[in-house]
N, C-alpha and C positions, 0 to 999 in steps of 0.2 A: 504494500500500500504506500504509494509515493506521496510526496509533499504536493499539496494543491498548487496548481500553477499560479504564477504572479505574486507569490508571497515569499518573503524571506523565511529562513528557518525559524521555526517557532521555539520559544523557550518554555519548557514544561518543568515546573518546580513541584516536587512532592514534599508534603508535610504531614506525615502519618504517625500520630501519637500512638504508641504501643504496637506499632507494626514496623518490621524491618523494611527500609526503603529499597535495599539492593535488588531483591527479586522483582519488585515493581518497576524499578528503573530499567532492568534488563528487558522486561517485557515490552515497555514502551519503545525502547531503542530497537528491538527486533521488529516491531510492527510499523514503526515510523522512523526509519534510519536517519532521515534528514533533520529531525528535530533534535534540539539540545535538551537533554534530560538531566536534571540535577536534584539532589536532596537539599532541602532548605536548611540554612544556618543563619543566625542573625547577621545582617549586613549583606546578604546574598544579592546578586544582580536581579533586576526586574524580570518577572515572569510574564508571559502572555497568558498562560493557563496554569491554574493551581489545582493540584490533585490532593485532597485533604481528608483527614479523619481527626476530629477533635483538635484542630490547630490552635496554637496559642494566639492571643490577641496581637502579639508582636508581629507574627507573620502577616496577619490581615492588614495591620497598619502599614507595615513596610511595603507590601506589595500592592496596595490599593490603587496607586496611580495608573498603572498600565495593564491591569488584569482585564482580559476579555471575558473570562468565565471562571467560576470555581466548581470543581467536580468533587462530589462527596462519594467516597467508596462504600456506600451503603444505601439502603432504601430510606432509612430514618435520618432526618436532618434536624431533629429537635435540639441536639447539643450544639450544632453549628449556628442555628438561628438565635441562640442565646448570646452569641458574640455580637460585637459591633461590626457589621459587615460593610464592605466598600460600597458606596452609593452607586447604583446603576449597574452593578456587576451581577449578572445572572448566576444563581446557585442551581446546580443541576444534580439530581440524584440518579441512582441507578434504577432502571426500569425493572429488571429482573436479574439477569446475569447468573442464572442457575439457582436462584434462591427460592423461587416459587415451588419447584418440585421438592426441594428439601423440606420446605414448610408443610407442604401437603403430606409428605411422608410422616413427619413428626406429629402433626395434629391428628391425622387419621389414625395413627397407632394409638395415640392417647385416648381418642374417642372409643375405638374398638376395645381397648383395655377396660374402659368403664362399662361398655355395653355387655361384654362377655364376662364381666366381673372377675377378671384374671387376677387382680390384686387380692380379692377374697380367697380364691382358690390357692394362690401362692402362700398366703398366711396359713390357711388350713393344712396344706400339705406339709408346711414346715413344722407343724405341730403333730404330724402323723395321722391326720384325719383324712379319710377317703370318703367324700360326700358330694352329692350332686345338688345343684340349685335349679329351681324352675327358671327356664329361659325368660328373659325380659321381652316385652312386646316391642318389636321394631317400630311399628306404626305409632306407638306412644312415646318413643324415645326422641324427643324433640331437641335438635341441635341448632344453636344460634351462632352465627358468625358476625361479630361486631367489627365492621370495617370491610368494605367491598372494593378495595383497590386491587392491584395486580395480584398480591399475595392472597387476600381474602377471597377473591373470586375463584382462584385456583383451588383453595381449600374447600370452598363450597361445592365446586364441581366434583372434587374427589370424594367428598362425603356422599354425594348423590349416587355414586357407583355402588355404594353399599346399601342403598335404598332407605337411608335415614330421611325423615322429614326435616328439611333444612330451611331455616329462616336467615335473613340477612338484614343488617342495619347499616345505614350510612347517613351522614349529615344531610347530603343532597340526594334527591331521588335517583335510584339506580334500578336497572332491570337485568336480572340474571335468570336465564331459562331454568324453570323447575324450582326456583328459590322463591319463597314467600318474602318479599322485600318490604322493609319499613324504613321510614326516614323522618327527619325533623330534628329539632334541637334536643340536646341532652336534657332529660327530665321531662320532655314533652309527651304528648299522647302517643305518637308513633314509637318513641323510645320505650315507653313503659309497656306498650302492647307487644313489642318485640321480645322483651324479657319474660313476659308472663308464662310461668310454668315450663320453662326450658329445663331439660334434663342436663344439658351441657351448654355452657357459655364459653365461647372462644373469643378472646380479645386480640384483634389485629389492627386496631386503630392507630393513626399517627398520634404522637403526644403533642397536644396543643394546650393553650390556656383553658379551653372548654373541656378537654378530655382528661386533664389532670385530676386524679382521684375519682374517676368515673366508676371504678369498681369499689363500691363502698357498702356500708351496712344496708342502706336503702335499696340500691340497685340489685345487690346480690340476694336480698330477701325476697325479691320478686320471682326468683327461680323456683322450680318445683322443689318441695322439701327433699333434702338429701342430694340436691343437684351438685354438679361438678364444675369448677372453674378451670379454664386453661388460659393462661396469660403468656403469650409469646410476642408481645408488642414491646412495651417499655415498663419498667418497674414503677414509674411515676403514675401509671394508671391505677394501681392498687393502693388503697388505704390499708397498709399492712396491719395496723393495730386493730382493724375491724375483722380480720380474717379468722383468727383462732376463736374469738367469741362466737362467730357464726358456726364454726365447726362444733364447738362445745354444745351449742344449743340444738344441733341437728338440722339447722336451716340449710347448711351445706354438708355434703358427705365427704368432700375432699377437694384437692386442687392440684393441678400440674403447673408448676411455675418455672419458666425458663429465664425470667428477667426479674430484677430486684432494684429497689431504690438505691442501694449501695452495692456496687460490684467491685471485687468479689464480695459475696455475702459474709458479713462479719462473723467471726468464730463463735461469738456469744449470742448470735441471733436465735430466737426461739424456733424459727422454721426448721433449723437443722435437726431438732429433736422430735418433731411431730410426725408420727408414722402415717398420718392422713394426707401428708403432702409428698408429692413426687417432684424432686428438684433436679434441674440440670443447669449447667453453667453458661447460659446465654449461647446455646449452640444449636437452636432449632433450625436456623438457616444461615450458614456461613457464607461470607463473600468469597466467590471463586475468582481467583486472581486473573487467569487467562481470559475468561469470559468478560470480566469487568474491564480489563484493559482494551479489549477489542471494541466494546461498546463505547467507552470513553473516547478513544481515538476516532471512531466513526463520527461521534457527535462533534468533536473538535473540528474535524475537517468539514463537516456540514456547516458549522457556524462560519468558517472561513469562506465557504461558497455562498453565504447569505441564505442558507436554507433553514427552515424551522426544525427544531428537535424536540423530542419528547423528554419529559422529566424535569422541566424547568419549574422551580419551586415558587409558589406564591407566598411570600413572607407573611402576608396578612392572614392567610388561612393556616399557615404552619406546615404545609406539605405541597 
């Protein structure tokens, strides 16, 4: 993939907190040999394009003058939007880059584990008990997908393959074939109707000012008694201090949590010790480097040709 005609070599600067930049740099150089690719350090030359993950404010301030676009190496941009961003510089998130199939795998596994009561069987077998349970009714096992973006829609379609009745919720109206879709503001009529009597609630929303703390005592109490929460979006969606009381009261039967307000999860956090919780270390959908680089380079070159690209973030909406 060569450099777009009539443009000087582009300067691509990577600022990837908690990620080694070298493999990413090698990937960009292999795919766009004419570009100049460097890892950022304070005082670095001006970049045309920034490729970032949780960059420090210093990077954004130093590079503001000449940036054509900022590319975030993930689908979630909530951490980046908390920074003071360069005025007029588009922020671009990944569309998918291999994450949607991973998310569908993870969530579908978690839902089926609840439906087939595999956790119960595992605990009983560990105690030497050989016993059968009456199968649950699939028609009554209502699953709700909160957030119908690229990842949420893929999850909803995957769950349909197993013939679960699937609901979907989004802030703005959406239509997904075979999914009973609800929309409207958080706490509104459509939102509450979506939650009512769900057996499983899956959170795949972007984290915004409106969705912060959306998984709380009130919203989770609307699920069917003994319902299950799956949070694979952001830790900030869950009011963590509400969860264990809901479990203790029987309003919730359990939760599968891949994300937390503080990561890594602190050693003294009560979630570690609660057998009703299934915990994973923010691994439901990992960024795949090669696919991400190919997508980002394609978008960079499209911008240079003056073409529209997908994934441009609306800071006002938060995604």
